[in-house]
C-alpha positions as CSV (number, residue, x, y, z in Angstrom):
1,X,10.6,-8.8,-4.9
2,X,7.9,-6.4,-6.3
3,X,8.3,-3.7,-3.6
4,X,12.1,-3.9,-3.9
5,X,12.0,-3.5,-7.7
6,X,9.6,-0.6,-7.4
7,X,11.7,1.1,-4.8
8,X,14.9,0.8,-6.8
9,X,13.1,2.0,-9.9
10,X,11.9,5.1,-8.1
11,X,15.6,5.8,-7.2
12,X,16.6,5.6,-10.8
13,X,13.6,7.2,-12.5
14,X,13.5,11.0,-12.0
15,X,10.6,13.0,-13.4
16,X,10.8,15.9,-15.9
17,X,12.1,18.3,-13.2
18,X,14.8,15.8,-12.0
19,X,12.8,15.0,-8.9
20,X,11.8,11.6,-7.6
21,X,8.2,10.6,-8.6
22,X,5.5,11.3,-6.0
23,X,4.3,7.7,-5.6
24,X,3.9,4.4,-7.5
25,X,0.7,4.0,-9.4
26,X,-2.4,1.9,-8.6
27,X,-1.1,-1.3,-10.0
28,X,2.1,-1.0,-8.0
29,X,0.2,-0.5,-4.8
30,X,-2.1,-3.4,-5.6
31,X,1.0,-5.6,-6.3
32,X,2.6,-4.6,-3.0
33,X,-0.7,-5.3,-1.2
34,X,-1.0,-8.8,-2.7
35,X,2.7,-9.5,-1.9
36,X,2.3,-8.4,1.7
37,X,-1.0,-10.3,2.2
38,X,-0.1,-13.6,0.5
39,X,0.4,-15.3,3.8
40,X,-3.2,-14.4,4.7
41,X,-4.5,-16.8,2.0
42,X,-4.1,-19.7,4.4
43,X,-6.7,-18.1,6.7
44,X,-9.1,-16.5,4.2
45,X,-9.5,-19.3,1.7
46,X,-11.0,-21.7,4.3
47,X,-13.1,-18.9,5.8
48,X,-14.5,-17.9,2.4
49,X,-15.0,-21.5,1.4
50,X,-17.2,-22.3,4.4
51,X,-19.1,-19.0,4.5
52,X,-22.6,-18.5,3.0
53,X,-23.5,-15.7,0.7
54,X,-24.7,-13.4,3.5
55,X,-21.5,-13.8,5.4
56,X,-19.5,-13.1,2.3
57,X,-21.5,-9.9,1.8
58,X,-20.8,-8.8,5.3
59,X,-17.0,-9.6,4.9
60,X,-17.0,-7.5,1.7
61,X,-18.9,-4.6,3.3
62,X,-16.5,-4.6,6.3
63,X,-13.5,-4.7,4.1
64,X,-14.8,-1.8,2.0
65,X,-15.6,0.2,5.1
66,X,-12.1,-0.3,6.5
67,X,-10.5,0.6,3.2
68,X,-12.6,3.7,3.0
69,X,-11.6,4.7,6.6
70,X,-7.9,4.1,5.8
71,X,-8.1,6.2,2.7
72,X,-10.0,9.0,4.4
73,X,-7.5,9.0,7.3
74,X,-4.6,9.2,4.8
75,X,-6.2,12.0,3.0
76,X,-6.9,13.9,6.2
77,X,-3.3,13.4,7.3
78,X,-1.8,14.7,4.1
79,X,-4.1,17.8,4.1
80,X,-3.6,18.4,7.8
81,X,-2.1,21.9,8.4
82,X,0.8,20.7,10.6
83,X,1.5,17.2,9.3
84,X,0.6,17.6,5.6
85,X,3.4,19.9,4.6
86,X,6.3,17.7,5.8
87,X,4.5,14.6,4.4
88,X,4.2,16.2,1.0
89,X,7.7,17.5,1.1
90,X,9.5,14.4,2.4
91,X,7.1,11.7,1.2
92,X,8.4,11.4,-2.3
93,X,11.9,11.0,-1.0
94,X,10.8,8.3,1.6
95,X,8.7,6.2,-0.7
96,X,11.6,4.3,-2.3
97,X,13.1,3.5,1.1
98,X,9.7,2.4,2.4
99,X,9.1,0.1,-0.6
100,X,12.5,-1.5,-0.3
101,X,12.0,-1.9,3.5
102,X,8.6,-3.6,2.9
103,X,10.1,-5.9,0.3
104,X,12.9,-6.9,2.6
105,X,10.5,-7.4,5.5
106,X,8.3,-9.7,3.3
107,X,11.4,-11.7,2.1
108,X,12.8,-12.1,5.6
109,X,9.5,-13.2,7.1
């Protein structure tokens, strides 16, 4: 329900200039990530419970590297000369729809 609530809130909460806010904050993104990844707990809990400290360190390092690559890729895409302008222009209008879609997808799964 969290992504749906956030998406609806973005439709109803204009900023000072009357425009839709750019994006949800860090906690909102973290909540969506947890909601979307909750089904992974069935896989990761047994994996982490049976792993030794060295394996846990490798898992953590790989996760951090993948996260850094995704963030770098997103930053590159937004600042790209061709793709960045439409993303910055239409992104704030698309975010509520995307959040509601993610929420519905999670509920229907």
